C-alpha positions as CSV (number, residue, x, y, z in Angstrom):
1,M,102.8,-13.6,70.6
2,G,99.2,-12.8,71.5
3,K,98.2,-9.8,73.5
4,S,97.2,-11.9,76.5
5,A,100.5,-13.8,76.5
6,M,102.4,-10.5,76.3
7,N,100.4,-9.1,79.2
8,R,101.2,-12.2,81.3
9,E,104.9,-11.7,80.6
10,K,104.7,-8.0,81.6
11,W,103.1,-8.9,84.9
12,A,105.4,-11.8,85.4
13,W,108.4,-9.5,84.8
14,A,107.1,-6.9,87.1
15,S,106.3,-9.5,89.8
16,Y,110.1,-10.2,90.2
17,D,110.4,-6.6,91.6
18,F,107.7,-7.5,94.1
19,A,109.7,-10.6,95.0
20,N,113.3,-9.3,95.3
21,S,112.6,-5.9,96.8
22,T,112.1,-7.5,100.2
23,F,115.9,-8.2,100.2
24,S,116.8,-4.6,99.7
25,T,114.5,-3.4,102.4
26,S,114.5,-6.1,105.1
27,V,118.0,-7.3,104.6
28,L,120.1,-4.5,103.2
29,S,118.4,-1.4,104.6
30,V,116.5,-2.0,107.8
31,I,116.9,-5.4,109.7
32,F,119.9,-7.6,108.8
33,S,122.5,-4.9,108.2
34,V,121.8,-3.4,111.7
35,Y,121.7,-6.9,113.3
36,F,125.1,-7.7,111.6
37,V,126.7,-4.5,113.0
38,R,125.2,-4.7,116.5
39,S,124.9,-8.4,117.3
40,I,127.0,-10.6,115.0
41,V,130.1,-8.5,115.3
42,P,131.1,-7.9,118.9
43,A,131.2,-4.3,120.3
44,E,135.0,-4.3,120.1
45,G,134.9,-5.2,116.5
46,A,136.1,-8.3,114.5
47,L,139.7,-9.3,114.8
48,I,141.0,-9.6,111.2
49,F,144.7,-9.9,110.4
50,G,145.6,-8.5,113.8
51,H,143.3,-5.4,113.4
52,R,139.9,-4.7,115.0
53,I,137.4,-3.9,112.3
54,P,134.1,-2.3,113.5
55,G,130.9,-4.0,112.4
56,E,129.8,-1.2,110.2
57,S,133.1,-1.1,108.4
58,L,133.1,-4.9,107.9
59,W,129.6,-4.7,106.4
60,G,130.6,-1.9,104.1
61,Y,133.6,-3.9,102.9
62,L,131.3,-6.9,102.2
63,V,129.0,-4.8,100.1
64,S,131.9,-3.2,98.3
65,L,133.5,-6.5,97.5
66,T,130.3,-7.9,96.1
67,M,129.8,-4.9,93.9
68,L,133.4,-5.3,92.6
69,I,132.6,-8.9,91.6
70,V,129.5,-7.7,89.8
71,L,131.5,-5.0,88.1
72,V,133.9,-7.6,86.6
73,A,131.4,-10.4,85.8
74,A,128.1,-8.7,84.7
75,P,129.0,-7.6,81.1
76,G,130.6,-10.9,80.1
77,L,127.7,-13.0,81.6
78,G,125.2,-10.6,80.0
79,A,126.8,-11.0,76.6
80,R,126.9,-14.8,77.0
81,A,123.2,-14.9,77.8
82,D,122.6,-12.9,74.6
83,R,124.6,-15.4,72.5
84,Q,123.0,-18.4,74.0
85,G,119.4,-17.0,74.4
86,R,119.4,-18.0,78.1
87,K,118.6,-14.9,80.1
88,R,115.8,-16.7,81.9
89,A,118.0,-19.5,83.0
90,A,120.6,-17.0,84.3
91,L,117.8,-15.1,86.2
92,V,116.5,-18.3,87.8
93,A,120.0,-19.4,88.8
94,W,121.2,-16.2,90.4
95,A,117.8,-15.4,92.1
96,T,117.6,-18.9,93.6
97,M,121.1,-18.7,94.9
98,G,120.5,-15.4,96.5
99,A,117.2,-16.4,98.0
100,L,118.6,-19.6,99.5
101,A,121.6,-17.7,100.9
102,T,119.2,-15.2,102.5
103,M,117.3,-18.0,104.1
104,A,120.6,-19.4,105.4
105,M,121.1,-16.2,107.3
106,F,118.7,-17.7,109.8
107,W,121.8,-19.5,111.2
108,A,123.8,-16.3,111.4
109,A,124.0,-16.2,115.2
110,P,126.0,-13.7,117.2
111,G,129.7,-14.3,117.0
112,R,129.5,-16.4,113.7
113,I,131.3,-13.7,111.8
114,V,132.8,-15.9,109.0
115,F,129.6,-17.8,108.3
116,S,127.5,-14.6,108.4
117,S,129.9,-12.8,106.1
118,V,130.0,-15.6,103.5
119,V,126.2,-16.1,103.3
120,S,125.8,-12.3,103.1
121,L,128.2,-12.0,100.2
122,I,126.5,-14.9,98.3
123,A,123.0,-13.4,99.0
124,I,124.0,-9.9,97.8
125,L,125.8,-11.3,94.8
126,G,122.7,-13.3,93.8
127,F,120.5,-10.3,94.2
128,E,122.7,-8.0,92.2
129,M,123.4,-10.4,89.4
130,S,119.8,-11.4,89.0
131,L,118.9,-7.8,88.4
132,V,121.3,-7.8,85.4
133,F,119.1,-10.4,83.6
134,Y,115.9,-9.1,85.0
135,N,116.5,-5.6,83.6
136,A,117.5,-7.1,80.2
137,F,114.0,-8.5,79.8
138,L,112.4,-5.1,79.8
139,N,112.8,-4.7,76.1
140,D,111.5,-8.2,75.5
141,V,108.2,-7.8,77.4
142,S,107.3,-4.2,76.3
143,S,107.0,-2.1,73.2
144,E,108.9,1.1,72.9
145,D,105.9,3.4,73.7
146,E,105.1,1.6,76.9
147,R,108.5,1.0,78.5
148,G,108.2,3.8,80.9
149,A,104.9,2.4,82.2
150,V,106.1,-1.1,82.4
151,S,109.3,-0.1,84.1
152,G,107.3,2.0,86.6
153,L,105.0,-0.9,87.2
154,G,108.0,-3.1,88.2
155,F,109.3,-0.5,90.6
156,A,105.8,0.1,92.0
157,L,105.2,-3.5,92.7
158,G,108.7,-3.7,94.2
159,Y,107.9,-0.9,96.7
160,V,104.6,-2.7,97.7
161,G,106.4,-6.1,98.1
162,G,109.2,-4.7,100.1
163,G,106.9,-2.7,102.2
164,L,104.5,-5.6,102.9
165,C,107.3,-7.9,104.0
166,L,108.9,-5.2,106.1
167,A,105.5,-4.6,107.8
168,I,105.2,-8.3,108.7
169,N,108.8,-8.3,109.9
170,L,108.1,-5.3,112.2
171,V,105.2,-7.2,113.8
172,M,107.5,-10.2,114.2
173,L,110.1,-8.0,116.0
174,A,107.6,-6.1,118.1
175,K,105.4,-9.1,119.1
176,P,107.6,-12.2,118.8
177,Q,105.4,-14.1,121.2
178,L,102.6,-14.1,118.6
179,F,104.9,-16.1,116.3
180,H,106.5,-18.3,119.0
181,L,109.8,-16.5,118.4
182,A,110.8,-15.4,121.9
183,N,114.2,-16.8,122.9
184,S,116.8,-16.0,125.6
185,D,119.2,-14.0,123.4
186,G,116.5,-12.1,121.6
187,T,117.9,-12.8,118.1
188,L,115.3,-15.3,116.9
189,P,112.8,-12.7,115.7
190,V,115.5,-11.0,113.6
191,R,116.8,-14.3,112.1
192,A,113.2,-15.5,111.4
193,S,112.4,-12.1,109.7
194,V,115.4,-12.6,107.4
195,F,114.4,-16.2,106.6
196,L,110.9,-14.9,105.7
197,A,112.5,-12.3,103.4
198,G,114.4,-15.1,101.5
199,A,111.4,-17.3,101.3
200,W,109.3,-14.4,100.0
201,W,111.9,-13.6,97.4
202,L,111.9,-17.2,96.1
203,A,108.2,-17.8,96.2
204,F,107.1,-14.7,94.4
205,S,109.8,-15.1,91.8
206,L,108.0,-18.2,90.4
207,P,105.8,-16.3,87.9
208,A,108.9,-14.8,86.4
209,F,110.7,-18.1,86.4
210,F,107.9,-19.9,84.5
211,L,106.3,-17.2,82.3
212,L,109.2,-15.1,80.9
213,K,110.4,-16.4,77.5
214,D,113.8,-15.9,75.9
215,K,114.1,-14.3,72.5
216,P,116.1,-16.3,69.9
217,A,119.8,-16.3,70.6
218,A,122.1,-13.8,69.0
219,P,124.3,-15.0,66.2
220,P,127.2,-17.1,67.6
221,S,130.7,-15.9,67.6
222,A,133.9,-18.0,67.3
223,N,135.0,-17.4,70.9
224,A,133.2,-16.1,73.9
225,P,135.3,-13.3,75.4
226,H,136.4,-13.2,79.0
227,S,134.5,-10.9,81.2
228,F,137.4,-8.4,81.3
229,S,137.7,-8.2,77.5
230,Q,133.9,-8.2,77.2
231,L,133.6,-5.2,79.5
232,W,136.2,-3.4,77.5
233,Q,134.6,-4.3,74.2
234,T,131.2,-3.1,75.5
235,I,132.7,0.2,76.5
236,L,134.3,0.5,73.0
237,D,130.9,-0.3,71.6
238,L,129.7,3.1,72.9
239,R,131.5,4.7,70.0
240,G,128.9,6.1,67.7
241,R,126.3,5.9,70.6
242,R,126.9,9.4,71.9
243,D,123.7,9.7,73.9
244,M,124.0,6.3,75.5
245,A,127.5,7.3,76.6
246,W,126.3,10.6,78.1
247,F,123.4,8.9,79.8
248,L,125.7,6.3,81.4
249,A,128.2,8.9,82.6
250,S,125.4,11.0,84.1
251,Y,123.8,7.9,85.6
252,L,127.1,7.0,87.3
253,I,127.1,10.4,89.0
254,F,123.5,11.0,90.0
255,N,122.9,7.4,91.0
256,D,125.8,7.8,93.4
257,G,123.7,10.4,95.2
258,I,120.5,8.3,95.2
259,Q,122.2,5.1,96.5
260,T,124.0,7.1,99.2
261,I,120.8,8.7,100.4
262,L,119.1,5.3,100.5
263,L,122.0,3.6,102.4
264,M,122.8,6.4,104.8
265,A,119.3,7.9,105.6
266,S,118.7,5.7,108.6
267,I,122.2,6.4,109.9
268,F,121.6,10.1,109.6
269,G,118.2,9.9,111.3
270,A,119.7,7.9,114.2
271,K,122.9,9.9,114.7
272,A,121.8,13.5,113.9
273,L,118.2,13.3,115.2
274,G,118.3,10.5,117.7
275,M,115.5,8.6,116.1
276,S,114.6,5.1,117.3
277,A,114.8,1.9,115.2
278,S,111.0,1.6,115.1
279,A,110.6,5.2,114.0
280,L,113.2,4.7,111.2
281,A,111.5,1.5,110.1
282,G,108.1,3.3,110.0
283,C,109.6,6.0,107.9
284,F,111.0,3.4,105.5
285,L,107.5,1.9,105.2
286,V,106.1,5.3,104.2
287,I,108.9,5.7,101.7
288,Q,108.1,2.3,100.1
289,F,104.4,3.1,99.6
290,V,104.8,6.7,98.5
291,A,107.5,5.5,96.0
292,F,104.8,3.1,94.6
293,I,102.8,6.1,93.5
294,G,105.8,8.0,92.3
295,A,107.0,5.1,90.1
296,L,103.6,4.6,88.4
297,V,103.0,8.3,87.8
298,A,106.5,9.0,86.5
299,G,106.3,6.0,84.1
300,K,103.1,7.3,82.6
301,V,104.4,10.8,82.3
302,A,107.7,9.7,80.8
303,D,105.8,7.7,78.1
304,A,103.5,10.7,77.4
305,Y,106.1,13.4,77.3
306,N,109.8,12.8,77.7
307,H,111.8,10.3,79.8
308,K,114.8,12.6,80.2
309,I,112.8,15.6,81.6
310,V,111.2,13.3,84.2
311,V,114.6,12.2,85.4
312,V,115.9,15.8,85.5
313,V,113.0,17.0,87.6
314,T,113.5,14.2,90.1
315,L,117.2,15.1,90.4
316,A,116.3,18.7,91.1
317,A,114.1,17.5,93.9
318,F,116.9,15.3,95.2
319,F,119.2,18.3,95.2
320,G,116.7,20.2,97.3
321,V,116.3,17.3,99.7
322,S,120.0,17.0,100.3
323,V,120.4,20.7,101.0
324,W,117.4,20.8,103.3
325,G,118.3,17.5,105.0
326,A,121.6,19.0,106.1
327,M,119.8,21.7,108.1
328,I,116.8,19.8,109.7
329,Q,116.6,19.7,113.4
330,R,113.3,17.9,114.1
331,T,112.0,14.4,113.6
332,W,108.9,15.6,111.7
333,E,111.1,17.2,109.1
334,F,112.8,13.9,108.5
335,W,109.4,12.3,107.9
336,I,108.5,15.0,105.4
337,L,111.8,14.5,103.6
338,G,111.0,10.8,103.6
339,V,107.8,11.4,101.7
340,V,109.5,13.6,99.2
341,V,112.3,11.1,98.7
342,G,109.8,8.3,98.2
343,L,108.0,10.2,95.4
344,V,111.1,11.3,93.5
345,M,113.0,8.0,94.1
346,G,110.3,6.0,92.3
347,G,110.2,8.5,89.5
348,A,114.0,8.7,89.1
349,Q,114.5,4.9,89.0
350,A,111.6,4.1,86.7
351,A,112.3,6.8,84.2
352,S,116.1,6.2,84.2
353,R,115.5,2.5,83.4
354,S,113.0,3.3,80.7
355,L,115.2,6.0,79.2
356,F,118.1,3.6,79.0
357,S,115.9,1.0,77.3
358,L,115.2,3.4,74.4
359,L,119.0,3.7,73.8
360,V,119.7,0.0,73.7
361,P,120.0,-1.9,70.3
362,A,117.8,-5.0,70.4
363,E,120.6,-7.4,69.5
364,K,122.7,-6.4,72.5
365,N,120.2,-6.2,75.4
366,G,122.1,-8.4,77.8
367,E,125.4,-6.9,77.0
368,F,124.4,-3.3,77.5
369,Y,122.2,-4.0,80.5
370,G,125.3,-5.7,81.9
371,L,127.1,-2.4,81.5
372,F,124.1,-0.6,82.9
373,S,124.5,-2.8,86.0
374,V,128.2,-2.2,86.2
375,V,127.6,1.6,86.2
376,G,125.0,1.2,88.9
377,K,127.3,-0.9,91.1
378,A,130.2,1.5,90.6
379,A,127.9,4.2,92.0
380,S,127.2,1.9,95.0
381,L,131.0,1.8,95.6
382,M,131.8,5.5,95.3
383,G,128.9,7.3,96.9
384,P,129.0,5.8,100.4
385,F,132.8,6.0,100.4
386,V,132.7,9.7,99.6
387,F,130.0,10.2,102.2
388,G,132.1,8.4,104.8
389,L,135.2,10.5,104.1
390,A,133.2,13.8,104.3
391,S,131.5,12.7,107.5
392,Q,134.7,11.7,109.1
393,A,136.4,15.0,108.1
394,Y,133.6,17.5,108.5
395,G,130.6,15.9,110.2
396,I,127.5,14.0,109.0
397,R,125.6,17.2,108.1
398,S,128.4,18.4,105.9
399,A,128.4,14.9,104.2
400,V,124.8,15.4,103.3
401,V,125.6,18.6,101.5
402,V,128.4,16.9,99.6
403,V,125.8,14.4,98.3
404,S,123.9,17.2,96.7
405,V,126.8,17.8,94.3
406,F,126.1,14.3,92.7
407,F,122.7,15.5,91.7
408,L,123.9,18.8,90.4
409,V,126.7,17.4,88.3
410,G,124.7,14.3,87.1
411,G,121.7,16.4,86.1
412,A,123.9,18.8,84.1
413,M,125.4,15.9,82.3
414,L,122.0,14.4,81.6
415,L,121.0,17.5,79.7
416,M,123.5,16.5,77.1
417,V,121.4,13.5,76.2
418,D,119.1,13.8,73.2
419,E,116.4,11.1,73.7
420,K,115.2,11.1,70.1
421,R,118.7,11.0,68.6
422,G,119.7,8.2,70.9
423,R,116.7,6.1,70.0
424,A,117.4,6.6,66.3
425,A,121.0,5.5,66.8
426,A,119.8,2.3,68.6
427,L,117.5,1.5,65.7
428,A,120.0,2.4,62.9
429,L,123.4,1.4,64.3
430,G,125.0,-2.0,64.6
431,P,127.9,-2.9,66.8
432,A,130.5,-0.2,67.5
433,G,128.3,2.4,65.8
434,N,128.5,0.9,62.3
435,P,125.4,1.6,60.1
436,V,123.2,-1.4,59.5
437,R,122.9,-2.2,55.8
C-alpha cells in the first residue's frame, strides 16, 4: 500500500470517531437520556410487572442490558470477522443499524415507553458493537511507532465532532423558532436534535465505510465457536501473555472510574451544586474541546516516551479530581474540574488504546479487541452501579470519593505491565502463548 493510500485510511479511520461521538454526547450524556427520564417516562414512573420504575432507573437498566449483550457477543463476532476478513462489513452493518435507530428516536414521544426503550437499546447496541470493529482496525491502518498518535487523532476528532453537533443541538433547543421546531408540547426540538445526531453519525461514517480495507482473512478453522466458548477461549489465550492480562485487569478497574465520572458528572452538578441544564451542557462542550487537545498531546507523548506512563499520570489526575470533586461547593470549581477532566480524559483513552494495540498479536486483532470491548463494557456495568449504591447509602459526595478508589487500584495494577516485554510477546507468541516457529 502506498503512503498516500495509508494516510487516507488513517484519516478515514479517525473520521469514524468524528461521526459516532455525537451519539455519546447528544444521546447518551446530555440530551436524549435526560429527555427519556423527564418526558418519555411519566413522573410517577413506568409500570412494569406491577412495579413503578423511575425513569432514571429504567434508563440505567436499558444501558446495562445492552452492555450485557455486548459482553456476550463481542468476542465471538470479533473472531468471526478475523476468520472471514470482514471487519469492514461488520463495522458498516452495526454503525448503520445504530445510526438509523438513533434517527428513529425522533418518534419517541412522551408516553411511548416501549417504543423508546426498544429503539434506544438498538441504537446503543449498534454504537457499542461498531466500536469493537472500529478499534480492531487501529493496527491495520498504523505502524507500531505511530499508534499513539493515530489513536489520539481518532479521539481528538471525536471530541470535535461530538462538540460541534452538541453546539448545534443547543442552538436548536434554545432558539427552536429559527429551525421551525416550536410545537405545543415542546418536545420537537429535542427529538429533532436526536434525529440530527443519528444523521450526523451515518453521514460522517461514509469515509470509513468506503476507504477502510480488510486485511486477508485468518486461516480458517473447522468450526466457528459459539460466542460463549469463544469468550472463554480468548480468556484462556491470555496464558503466556502476562502483560496483556495485567493491562486488561487494570483497565477493567480504572475504566470503571472514568466511565462513572462521565456518566454521573451532570447528575452531580445538578444535584450537589444546583446547576442548570444549559450550564451543564456548556461545561460538556468545554470538556469536548479540551479533550481534543489532551488526546493529541497524549498520543504524541506516548509514542515518544512510554504509553504506560502517560496512562498512569492521567489516572493520578483523575484520582485528584475525584477527591477534590467531593468537596467543591461552587459552580466555578465544577468548571475547573471539567477542564482538568477534559485534558486527562483524552490522554487516558488515547494512550490506553494505543498501549493495548502494542500487546495484540496481528493474527488475532478482532478477537482481542472484542475482549478489550468486553472489559470496557463490564466497566460500564459495575462503576455506575457501585456509585449508585454508595450514593444511596452515604450521599452523592461520598459516592464521588468511592470512585477515586478505582483510579488508585487500577493505577497500581497498571504498574505491573511491562510495555516492552508485552510487545515482544505479541510479536513472538502464537495462540495461547506458544512460541512461533
